Every structure is written in C-alpha cells, then in structure tokens.
C-alpha positions as CSV (number, residue, x, y, z in Angstrom):
1,M,88.5,113.8,78.2
2,P,85.0,114.2,76.5
3,N,82.2,112.6,78.0
4,A,81.4,109.2,76.3
5,A,79.0,106.3,76.9
6,F,80.6,103.6,79.2
7,V,79.9,100.2,80.6
8,L,81.2,98.1,83.3
9,T,82.2,94.7,81.8
10,V,82.1,92.0,84.8
11,A,83.0,88.3,85.0
12,G,83.8,86.1,88.0
13,L,84.8,82.7,89.2
14,T,84.9,80.7,92.5
15,D,86.8,77.7,93.4
16,V,86.5,74.9,96.4
17,G,90.1,75.6,97.1
18,R,92.8,72.8,98.0
19,T,91.6,72.0,101.5
20,R,88.0,72.3,101.7
21,S,85.6,69.6,100.8
22,R,82.6,72.2,100.0
23,N,82.2,75.6,98.4
24,E,80.3,77.8,100.7
25,D,81.3,81.0,98.5
26,D,78.7,82.4,95.9
27,F,78.7,85.1,93.5
28,Q,76.3,86.9,90.6
29,V,77.2,89.2,88.0
30,S,74.5,90.8,86.1
31,A,74.1,90.3,82.6
32,G,74.6,93.9,81.6
33,G,77.2,94.6,84.3
34,E,75.0,96.7,86.4
35,F,75.8,95.1,89.8
36,A,77.9,92.0,91.0
37,V,77.8,90.5,94.5
38,V,80.2,87.9,96.2
39,C,79.2,85.9,99.3
40,D,81.4,83.8,101.6
41,G,79.1,81.5,104.0
42,M,79.5,80.3,107.2
43,G,78.3,77.6,109.3
44,G,79.6,74.3,107.7
45,H,76.9,71.6,108.3
46,A,74.5,74.3,109.5
47,G,74.4,75.6,105.9
48,G,77.1,78.2,104.9
49,D,76.6,77.3,101.3
50,I,72.7,78.1,101.6
51,A,73.2,81.4,103.5
52,S,75.7,82.7,100.7
53,R,73.3,81.4,98.0
54,K,70.2,82.9,99.5
55,A,72.1,86.3,100.1
56,V,73.0,86.4,96.5
57,E,69.6,85.4,95.4
58,V,67.6,88.0,97.4
59,I,70.4,91.0,96.8
60,C,70.6,90.5,93.1
61,G,66.7,90.0,92.7
62,F,66.4,93.4,94.8
63,L,68.9,95.2,92.7
64,Q,67.5,94.0,89.5
65,D,64.2,95.2,90.0
66,H,65.7,98.8,90.6
67,A,68.4,98.6,87.6
68,Q,68.0,100.9,84.7
69,V,70.0,100.6,81.5
70,E,70.9,104.5,80.9
71,P,73.6,106.3,79.1
72,I,76.9,106.4,81.6
73,T,78.8,109.7,81.2
74,V,82.3,110.0,82.9
75,V,82.8,112.4,85.6
76,D,85.7,115.4,85.4
77,R,89.1,114.0,86.5
78,E,89.1,116.5,89.5
79,D,85.7,114.8,90.7
80,A,87.1,111.5,90.5
81,D,87.5,110.1,93.8
82,R,84.8,111.4,96.0
83,T,83.3,109.3,98.5
84,Q,80.0,109.9,100.0
85,T,78.1,107.9,102.7
86,D,75.8,110.5,104.0
87,P,72.7,110.0,101.8
88,S,71.3,113.2,102.7
89,A,74.2,115.0,101.2
90,A,74.5,113.1,98.0
91,Q,72.6,113.8,94.5
92,P,68.9,112.2,94.2
93,A,70.0,109.1,92.1
94,V,73.2,108.4,94.7
95,R,70.7,108.7,97.3
96,L,68.3,106.2,96.1
97,A,71.2,103.8,95.3
98,L,72.6,104.0,98.8
99,S,69.0,103.2,100.0
100,V,68.5,100.6,97.5
101,A,71.5,98.7,98.2
102,R,71.1,98.9,101.9
103,S,67.7,97.5,102.0
104,A,68.8,94.7,99.6
105,V,71.3,93.6,102.3
106,Q,68.9,93.9,105.1
107,Q,66.4,91.9,103.1
108,A,68.7,88.9,102.5
109,N,69.7,89.2,106.2
110,R,66.0,88.9,107.5
111,A,65.5,85.9,104.8
112,I,68.8,83.9,106.3
113,H,67.6,84.9,109.9
114,D,64.1,83.4,109.1
115,L,65.6,80.3,107.9
116,N,67.6,80.0,111.0
117,Q,64.8,80.4,113.4
118,A,63.0,77.6,111.2
119,R,65.4,75.4,111.8
120,G,65.4,75.9,115.4
121,F,68.7,77.9,115.9
122,A,69.4,80.1,118.8
123,Q,70.1,83.9,118.1
124,G,73.5,84.2,116.8
125,R,73.9,80.5,116.0
126,G,73.3,78.7,112.5
127,M,74.1,79.8,109.2
128,G,75.4,83.2,108.0
129,T,77.3,84.8,105.3
130,T,79.2,87.7,104.5
131,V,78.8,90.0,101.4
132,A,80.5,92.5,99.3
133,G,79.1,94.1,96.3
134,V,78.8,97.0,93.7
135,W,76.4,98.5,91.8
136,R,76.7,101.0,89.3
137,V,74.4,104.2,90.3
138,P,71.8,104.2,87.1
139,G,72.9,106.9,84.6
140,T,76.0,108.1,86.3
141,A,79.7,107.1,86.6
142,Q,79.5,106.1,90.0
143,M,79.1,103.0,91.8
144,V,77.7,102.2,95.3
145,V,79.9,99.6,97.5
146,F,78.3,97.9,100.0
147,H,79.6,94.9,102.6
148,A,79.3,93.2,105.7
149,G,82.1,91.1,107.0
150,D,85.7,90.3,105.6
151,S,84.8,89.9,101.9
152,R,86.2,92.9,99.9
153,V,86.0,95.3,97.0
154,Y,89.1,96.8,95.5
155,R,89.6,99.2,92.8
156,L,92.8,99.5,90.4
157,R,93.3,103.0,89.2
158,D,96.4,104.1,87.3
159,G,98.2,101.1,88.1
160,E,97.4,101.8,92.0
161,L,95.4,99.0,94.1
162,R,93.1,100.5,96.7
163,T,90.8,98.6,99.2
164,L,87.2,100.3,99.0
165,T,86.0,98.1,102.1
166,R,86.9,97.8,105.5
167,D,86.9,94.5,107.3
168,H,84.4,93.8,109.8
169,S,86.6,91.6,112.0
170,L,88.2,91.4,115.6
171,Y,91.7,91.6,113.5
172,Q,90.8,94.9,111.8
173,I,89.6,96.1,115.2
174,W,92.8,95.1,116.9
175,L,94.8,97.0,114.2
176,D,92.5,99.9,114.5
177,N,93.2,100.2,118.2
178,G,97.0,99.9,117.8
179,G,97.6,96.4,117.6
180,R,98.9,95.8,120.8
181,G,99.2,92.6,122.4
182,T,98.3,89.1,121.0
183,A,96.4,89.4,117.6
184,P,93.3,87.7,117.2
185,Q,92.6,85.3,114.4
186,R,91.7,86.9,111.2
187,N,88.6,84.9,110.1
188,I,86.7,86.0,113.5
189,I,84.2,88.4,112.2
190,V,81.8,90.9,113.9
191,R,79.2,91.7,111.3
192,A,77.5,89.1,108.8
193,L,74.1,88.3,107.6
194,G,71.6,85.7,109.3
195,T,73.1,85.6,112.5
196,A,71.1,88.6,114.4
197,E,67.6,90.0,113.4
198,E,69.1,93.1,112.1
199,V,72.4,94.1,110.3
200,E,73.8,97.4,109.3
201,P,75.8,97.2,106.2
202,E,78.4,99.5,105.2
203,V,77.7,101.4,102.4
204,G,79.3,104.3,100.2
205,V,79.5,105.6,96.5
206,H,82.9,105.6,94.6
207,S,83.6,107.0,91.2
208,L,84.5,105.1,88.2
209,M,87.0,106.4,85.7
210,P,88.1,105.1,82.0
211,D,89.9,102.0,82.4
212,D,89.2,101.5,86.3
213,V,89.4,98.0,87.3
214,V,86.9,96.7,90.1
215,M,87.6,93.5,91.8
216,L,85.3,91.8,94.6
217,C,86.6,88.7,96.4
218,S,86.0,86.3,99.5
219,D,88.8,86.1,102.2
220,G,90.1,83.2,100.5
221,L,91.6,85.0,97.7
222,N,93.2,87.9,99.8
223,G,94.1,85.6,102.7
224,M,96.4,83.9,100.4
225,L,97.6,86.7,98.1
226,P,99.2,89.8,99.3
227,D,97.9,93.1,97.6
228,G,101.0,93.6,95.5
229,V,100.4,90.2,93.6
230,I,96.6,91.1,93.3
231,A,97.7,94.3,91.7
232,R,100.0,92.8,89.2
233,I,97.5,90.3,88.1
234,L,95.0,92.9,87.5
235,R,97.6,95.2,85.5
236,D,98.8,92.2,83.7
237,E,95.7,90.8,82.5
238,P,93.0,93.1,81.1
239,E,90.2,91.0,80.2
240,P,87.8,90.3,83.3
241,A,87.2,86.6,82.8
242,R,90.9,85.7,82.5
243,A,91.7,88.3,85.4
244,A,89.6,86.3,87.7
245,A,90.8,82.8,86.7
246,A,94.5,83.9,87.2
247,L,93.8,85.3,90.4
248,I,91.7,82.0,91.5
249,D,94.9,80.1,90.2
250,A,97.5,82.2,92.0
251,A,95.4,81.7,95.4
252,N,95.2,78.2,94.8
253,A,99.1,77.9,94.1
254,A,99.6,79.7,97.3
255,G,98.1,77.1,99.5
256,G,94.4,77.4,98.4
257,Q,93.3,76.9,102.2
258,D,89.7,78.4,101.6
259,N,87.2,78.7,99.2
260,V,88.1,81.3,96.8
261,T,86.1,83.6,94.7
262,A,86.7,86.8,92.4
263,V,84.9,88.9,90.4
264,V,86.7,91.4,88.3
265,G,84.9,94.4,86.3
266,R,86.5,96.9,83.7
267,F,85.1,100.5,83.0
268,I,85.3,100.8,79.4
269,A,84.0,102.9,76.5
270,T,81.4,101.3,74.4
271,A,82.4,103.0,71.2
C-alpha cells in the first residue's frame, strides 16, 4: 500500500455502572487524536475520583506539551507488529516518546502521592489510580502504550483482538506462576499511581496499520465482557463514539458491577 497521511480518530465514554454510587473512573482524549488516557481511581472516601482526575490532568497536560501535528505515513506490512520497550534500541522519535510517556506517568504519581501526604495518609494508604494510555508517536505510524495497574489497551487488527497490556495484579501473577492453588481476587493490583513515592509504568511501542482499532478501558469493562464480545462489538461498529457506547451498554447489560470506561480509536486515511 502506498504511504498516505493517516489520523487516529478517537472517542470515549464513562458510566457509573449499575451498582456503584460514584464514578471513580476518568478519561481524556486529545482534540486531534494524538493521545488518550483512561484512569480507574481507588480509595472510595479517600478520593479515588480525585486521584483519577488528577492523573488524567497531569498526564494529558504533559503529553500535550510534547505533541506535534506532523504527517503520518504507514509502515510496510512486514514491519507491522514490532514492539520495542528498550529505548536505546529504538529510533530517536520513539526513544523520546517512550521517555516522555514514562515521565508523564511518574509526574502524575508524584502529584497524587503529594496529595496523600498532605492529607496525612501513611505510605501505601489513601487514594490511588490505575492508568492506561496511548500516544501516537509524532510523525510516525506507531503508538506508545503505557500502563500501571489493571486498566487495559487492546488492538483489533484484521478482525483479531489482542491485549497490548498485561495486568499488574495478584491474579495475573498467579496465572504467570501456573495458576496453582486458590486464585486470588482479580481486583487486587500490585502497581498503581499515588500509593508510593515512585512508580515504574510499563511502556512499549506498537505499530499502527490502516483500519486498526485501538480500545482502552477500565476493568469495569473487561471484567464484565469476554474478549470475544469486545471483538464483535468493535468489528460491528466502525464509528468510535458508537462503539464506545455499545461497549458501555453491553457491560451494564451484563451486570455493570463497576464503573466502566471505554475509549475507542480507529486509524484511518485523511484523504
């Protein structure tokens, strides 16, 4: 396919769900589709909603300062799915993007941690939040994916759904160790923003191809819907805003046991 200019068209939606009284999720999508962030706050009365809002504000502000609107060209098909998490081995634009994304998350962590300290919470207590985000590397057909906790990023390509993140949870550790014995609760996470002075987000870079669909969500979505249902909705609804709404509706129809947030993006030609 000849190179052409492409954009990532993104839309999102959040809902309190069917059982919670307050929505502690938050998200933001940049006006030009350069980045998207989903956060799932923790802490209840301690301010999970404040933590998620603060993380979104800090991360998106940091990324916006580094976003550049440049023509995007499509990589060759044989290079379509290379993932590179080692900044020293990546091209300069990717190295910078990986560094910026990591710094954005770490700055948000410090901001929330400082709020906890100001409120008198001991280390490891108070409010916190997960984060999952994507940032299209300026001038390329690649995106940085970053996360901490169990909010997720998925990519639908040629009808097949792939999870681009790996949950930072006790349940995932249990699975990684062979799944022997009693399974821990799925919602116990081992990495989050705000609960410690330092955090190391997981970051990587993934290719974008024409008609790729990217989906970010809090665990209120994937906790209610199996991947097959998520994939079917993303295949059936090409318009991102309607796809996000359909995913929220399906999660609520399945019980809506948590706040639920979905952000959907499609990589499409500008002409």
